[in-house]
C-alpha positions, 0 to 999 in steps of 0.5 A, a space after each residue: 581262653 581270652 581275656 576281655 579287656 576294658 580301659 579306663 582313661 585314653 591318655 599316653 600310658 593307655 595308648 602304649 599299653 594298648 599297643 603292647 595289648 595287641 601283641 598278648 595272645 588271648 588278650 582282646 581289646 573289648 572297651 575303653 571308657 573316657 569322661 569324653 565319649 568322643 575321646 574314647 571313640 577316637 581311642 577306640 578307633 586307633 587302638 582296635 577297641 570294639 566299644 567306647 563309653 562316655 563315662 567309667 560306670 558304663 564300662 563297669 556295667 558291660 558284663 563282657 569286660 573280664 578285667 579293668 586296666 585303669 590309667 587316670 592320674 594317681 589322685 583318681 585311682 582310689 575312687 575309679 578303682 573302688 567303684 570297679 571292684 564294687 561292680 565286681 571287676 578285677 583291676 590292674 591299677 597304674 603305679 603309683 597305686 594311689 596317693 596315700 597309704 590309707 586309700 591303698 589299705 581301703 583298696 586292698 582290703 575291698 579287694 581281699 573282701 570281694 575276693 577279686 583280682 588286683 594288681 598295681 602295674 609295676 611292669 618293671 617286675 614282669 620283664 624278662 631281663 629283671 627276672 633274670 636279675 632277681 634269679 641271679 641274686 637269689 643264686 648267689 651270682 654276686 654273693 650275699 646282697 648288701 646294698 642297693 643304689 638306684 636313681 630316676 629322673 629328668 628335668 621337667 620345666 614348671 607348667 601349672 598345666 602339667 599334671 606332674 606340677 599339679 598337687 591336685 592331681 598327685 604331682 611331684 617326683 616320689 609318686 611319678 618317678 621315686 615308686 620305681 627305685 623304691 619298688 625296685 628296692 622292696 622286690 630285691 631286699 624286702 620290707 624296709 625297717 627304717 626310711 630316712 628322707 631328703 629333699 626339696 618343694 617346689 611351687 604348690 607344695 609338690 615334691 621336686 626331688 628326694 633322697 631316701 635311705 632305706 635300712 633292712 632288718 638284715 643290715 642291708 641298705 638302699 640309697 635310692 633317689 628321685 628328681 624332676 630337676 635333675 637328669 639323672 642317669 636312671 641306673 642301679 646297682 646291686 652290691 653283694 660280698 662277691 661282686 655287683 650287678 649294674 643294671 640299666 640305665 635305665 633300671 626300670 626298663 633295662 636293655 642289659 644287665 652287667 654281672 662283676 664276680 671277683 676273678 672273672 671278666 664282666 658278663 653282659 646278660 640280655 633279655 629283649 622284652 615283648 613290645 615296649 615291655 608292657 605286654 609282660 604284666 599284661 600276660 601275668 594278669 591274665 595267667 592269674 585270672 585263668 588260675 583263679 588268683 586274686 594277687 600276683 606272687 610278683 606283685 603282691 598287694 602287701 608288696 604294694 602297701 610296703 612300697 606305699 608306706 615308704 612313699 607316704 612316709 617320705 611325702 610327710 617328712 618333706 612336708 609335701 601337699 596332701 591330695 584329697 582323694 575324696 574319702 575319709 579313712 576308716 
């Protein structure tokens, strides 16, 4: 049974995901919407979508669209996803899910109330190599997992026109980069019981660098870092009582794992993705919809809320500029 996709927004990430959708069995590129009809038509022609709309509401009103993929800037996610859910559409929404915990809770509540599928597009979790990492950790390949370290960053020169430097669009390191190591830690260690934060702010009050120390109920810890001013390696390391696993770089789409066990030679593990790697999350959405599921067991909404709670706390601790998402929390 085919799944007919509607894409909201026509930026770089939408184009990359569209190219991977072409590699997914039974995935149909049906419709794309932009605030500009000409941009929508150009995107549709380039990526093989049948229909192009000059407004998001037109796409949500299309009865042939089975699921909506939202690729707008973070600050628009709440408004756009809420409109899609209110129109009865299942949704896959780019990370970060929203720019605040309150907005995320609002969308999760609505999706569950309407019994509609909703998932954050944390593509890392669906990569075959990351699935193998989870298995190795669960199997005790390195003993009992005790700590994790992960970082992600690059040097982004200041440009007020760049969305990453624009507080109104949810710019900053944590929401764009920090979401990856935080979600990585939550996937492997669960929900943290404590969060310590240090970092710095840049023009407009956006966060440019952040270091997080997460504590967990079992005594495990995670040291995480993200930066828009430093070209960090982007690697991760999972440490246990009987060895460690080196991930990446870059850990959010690694090419290999290296498993170090006491008394054994390092073992290299590889598992190439389909396309750029985004195809796997699209396959999961289609699988869940076909099965009548409203959440993915690999990226459930409770995990999204847990990650958003950490990011929200970190942004508040640093005093980062708040983003107006156009709604009043209930």
